C-alpha positions as CSV (number, residue, x, y, z in Angstrom):
1,M,-63.9,5.7,-25.5
2,G,-61.0,3.3,-25.9
3,L,-58.8,5.7,-23.9
4,V,-60.8,5.5,-20.7
5,P,-59.9,1.9,-19.7
6,T,-56.2,2.7,-20.5
7,F,-56.4,5.8,-18.2
8,Q,-58.0,3.8,-15.4
9,F,-55.4,1.1,-15.8
10,H,-52.5,3.5,-15.4
11,R,-54.2,5.2,-12.4
12,R,-54.6,1.8,-10.7
13,L,-51.0,1.0,-11.5
14,I,-49.8,4.3,-10.0
15,M,-51.9,3.7,-6.8
16,K,-50.5,0.2,-6.4
17,T,-47.0,1.5,-6.9
18,S,-47.5,4.3,-4.3
19,L,-49.0,1.8,-1.8
20,A,-46.0,-0.6,-2.3
21,M,-43.6,2.2,-1.7
22,T,-45.4,3.2,1.4
23,V,-45.3,-0.3,2.7
24,V,-41.5,-0.5,2.0
25,A,-41.0,2.8,3.7
26,L,-42.9,1.8,6.8
27,S,-41.1,-1.6,6.9
28,T,-37.7,0.3,6.7
29,L,-38.7,2.6,9.6
30,A,-39.8,-0.4,11.7
31,V,-36.4,-2.1,11.1
32,L,-34.5,1.0,12.0
33,A,-36.6,1.5,15.1
34,G,-35.8,-2.1,16.1
35,C,-32.1,-1.6,15.5
36,A,-32.2,1.6,17.6
37,G,-33.9,-0.3,20.4
38,K,-31.1,-2.8,20.5
39,V,-28.4,-0.2,20.9
40,G,-29.5,0.6,24.4
41,R,-29.1,3.8,26.4
42,T,-26.0,5.1,28.0
43,N,-25.5,4.3,31.7
44,Y,-23.7,6.7,34.0
45,Y,-21.7,5.8,37.2
46,T,-19.8,7.5,40.0
47,L,-17.5,6.1,42.6
48,N,-18.9,5.7,46.0
49,L,-16.7,6.2,49.1
50,P,-17.8,6.3,52.7
51,A,-18.0,9.9,54.0
52,P,-15.0,10.8,56.3
53,P,-15.8,11.5,60.0
54,D,-16.5,15.0,61.2
55,P,-13.2,16.8,61.7
56,P,-12.0,17.5,65.2
57,A,-11.5,21.1,66.4
58,P,-8.1,22.2,64.9
59,E,-6.7,23.5,68.2
60,D,-3.1,22.8,67.3
61,A,-3.4,23.3,63.5
62,H,-1.4,26.3,62.2
63,T,-0.9,25.4,58.5
64,S,-3.2,25.5,55.5
65,V,-3.1,23.4,52.4
66,A,-4.5,23.7,48.9
67,I,-5.2,20.7,46.7
68,R,-4.7,21.1,42.9
69,E,-7.0,19.0,40.8
70,F,-5.4,15.6,40.1
71,R,-4.2,14.8,36.6
72,A,-4.5,11.5,34.8
73,P,-3.5,9.8,31.5
74,A,-5.6,11.1,28.6
75,Y,-7.4,7.8,28.1
76,L,-8.8,8.0,31.7
77,K,-10.3,11.4,31.0
78,Q,-12.4,10.4,28.0
79,G,-15.4,9.7,30.1
80,A,-15.9,6.0,29.3
81,I,-15.1,3.2,31.8
82,V,-11.9,1.5,30.8
83,Y,-11.1,-2.1,30.5
84,K,-7.8,-3.8,29.5
85,P,-8.2,-7.2,27.6
86,S,-4.3,-7.4,27.5
87,P,-1.4,-5.5,28.9
88,E,-1.0,-3.7,25.5
89,Q,-4.7,-3.0,24.7
90,I,-7.1,-0.5,26.1
91,G,-10.8,-0.8,25.6
92,F,-13.7,1.5,26.4
93,Y,-17.3,0.6,27.3
94,A,-19.4,2.4,24.7
95,Y,-22.5,2.8,26.9
96,H,-21.0,2.9,30.4
97,R,-19.5,6.3,31.3
98,W,-18.5,8.3,34.3
99,A,-21.0,10.9,35.5
100,I,-18.2,12.7,37.3
101,D,-14.6,13.1,36.1
102,P,-12.6,10.6,38.2
103,C,-9.9,13.2,38.7
104,Q,-12.4,15.6,40.2
105,F,-13.7,12.8,42.4
106,V,-10.3,11.9,43.7
107,T,-9.4,15.6,44.3
108,D,-12.6,16.1,46.3
109,S,-12.0,12.9,48.3
110,I,-8.5,14.0,49.2
111,I,-9.8,17.4,50.3
112,A,-12.5,15.8,52.4
113,R,-10.1,13.4,54.1
114,L,-7.4,15.9,54.8
115,G,-10.1,18.2,56.3
116,A,-11.4,15.4,58.5
117,A,-7.9,14.7,59.8
118,G,-7.9,18.0,61.7
119,T,-4.2,18.4,60.9
120,F,-4.6,21.6,58.9
121,S,-6.3,24.9,59.9
122,H,-7.8,25.1,56.4
123,V,-8.1,22.7,53.4
124,K,-9.3,24.0,50.0
125,H,-9.2,23.6,46.3
126,Y,-6.1,25.3,44.7
127,D,-7.3,28.3,42.7
128,G,-3.9,29.8,42.0
129,Q,-4.3,32.5,44.6
130,P,-1.9,33.0,47.6
131,G,-3.1,32.1,51.1
132,A,-2.1,28.4,51.5
133,D,1.2,27.2,53.2
134,Y,1.3,23.9,51.2
135,L,0.2,22.6,47.9
136,V,-0.8,19.0,47.2
137,S,-0.7,17.9,43.6
138,G,-1.2,14.4,42.3
139,R,-2.0,12.0,39.6
140,L,-4.6,9.2,39.1
141,E,-2.4,6.7,37.4
142,K,-4.8,3.8,36.9
143,L,-8.6,3.2,37.2
144,E,-9.5,0.3,35.0
145,E,-10.9,-3.2,34.7
146,V,-8.3,-5.9,34.0
147,D,-9.4,-8.9,32.0
148,Y,-6.2,-10.9,31.4
149,E,-4.2,-13.5,33.4
150,G,-7.4,-15.2,34.6
151,G,-10.4,-13.7,36.3
152,V,-11.6,-10.1,36.3
153,R,-9.8,-7.5,38.5
154,V,-9.7,-3.7,38.9
155,E,-6.5,-1.7,39.4
156,V,-6.3,1.7,41.1
157,A,-3.0,3.6,41.4
158,V,-2.6,7.1,42.8
159,S,0.4,9.3,43.5
160,A,0.8,12.7,45.2
161,Q,3.3,15.1,46.6
162,M,3.1,18.1,49.0
163,T,5.1,21.3,48.3
164,K,5.9,24.1,50.7
165,L,4.8,27.1,48.6
166,D,7.1,29.8,49.9
167,T,10.2,27.7,49.2
168,G,9.1,25.3,46.5
169,T,10.5,22.4,48.6
170,I,8.8,19.0,48.3
171,V,8.2,17.9,51.9
172,W,6.2,14.7,51.2
173,S,5.5,12.3,48.2
174,K,4.0,8.9,47.9
175,A,2.6,6.5,45.3
176,V,0.2,3.6,46.0
177,S,-1.6,1.0,44.0
178,E,-4.4,-1.5,44.9
179,V,-6.0,-4.4,43.1
180,G,-9.5,-5.7,43.7
181,V,-11.2,-8.9,42.5
182,V,-14.5,-8.7,40.7
183,N,-16.7,-11.8,41.5
184,Q,-19.5,-10.9,39.1
185,H,-18.5,-9.8,35.6
186,D,-20.8,-6.9,34.8
187,V,-20.2,-3.2,34.8
188,P,-22.1,-2.3,38.0
189,A,-20.0,-4.9,39.9
190,V,-16.8,-3.6,38.3
191,V,-17.6,0.0,39.4
192,S,-18.6,-1.2,42.9
193,E,-15.2,-2.9,43.3
194,M,-13.5,0.2,41.9
195,S,-15.1,2.2,44.7
196,H,-13.8,-0.2,47.3
197,T,-10.3,-0.3,45.8
198,M,-10.2,3.4,45.5
199,E,-11.1,3.8,49.2
200,L,-8.2,1.5,50.1
201,A,-5.8,3.4,47.8
202,I,-6.7,6.8,49.2
203,E,-6.5,5.5,52.8
204,K,-3.0,4.1,52.1
205,L,-1.9,7.3,50.3
206,L,-2.9,9.5,53.3
207,T,-1.5,7.2,56.1
208,P,0.1,8.8,57.9
209,V,-1.6,12.1,57.1
210,P,1.0,14.3,55.3
211,G,0.7,17.1,57.7
212,T,1.8,14.9,60.6
213,L,5.1,14.1,58.9
214,Q,8.3,15.4,60.4
215,G,9.2,17.7,57.6
216,V,5.9,19.5,57.5
217,S,5.7,19.7,61.3
218,T,9.1,21.2,61.6
219,A,8.5,23.8,58.9
220,A,5.3,24.8,60.7
221,A,7.1,25.1,64.0
222,N,9.9,27.2,62.5
223,R,7.4,29.5,61.0
224,N,5.5,30.0,64.2
């Protein structure tokens, strides 16, 4: 009979221990859930440029052009929006990323604007196949927030060149850069200013339209 109280005591002790472990486990899960809630979700962005006007009828256009996808430094192709706290340092926003590769965006924008100019009979993505008279290739040099030397700015730099495919001759090349000021320091405001600054950079890059340059026009006239 003396064993029964001892058995009950041990059973109660085990139950209390199990209950305490359950409480600790639930508390740990609550803490982890709270930490996860503080991390936040990833936000995705894209540049936003006004659509180009409808292209005029290409009555006098006799040349076609293909646009190779623009290249960029490796750090711009990692997907995260870039900021520079100093000239030597590059930072990445952990939870603010591009929904579309900026190189693809710039390529598509160049195609749309060259198509809207009405200078070429056909404007397309370069796929390695013959059929185009000229090839435009380029590089997105900068697309970043700049946080040093006072204030917050964005920098956009783009370069491009046009090559006559049958001869390999470069008939046009240009490099431009633009700086925009961010009045409100948050990522949506930075991206909005990047869009505006990118619009200015592309407009400057394509003014005048490459196909209207003397070298391109002369080559087209000689061919026809």
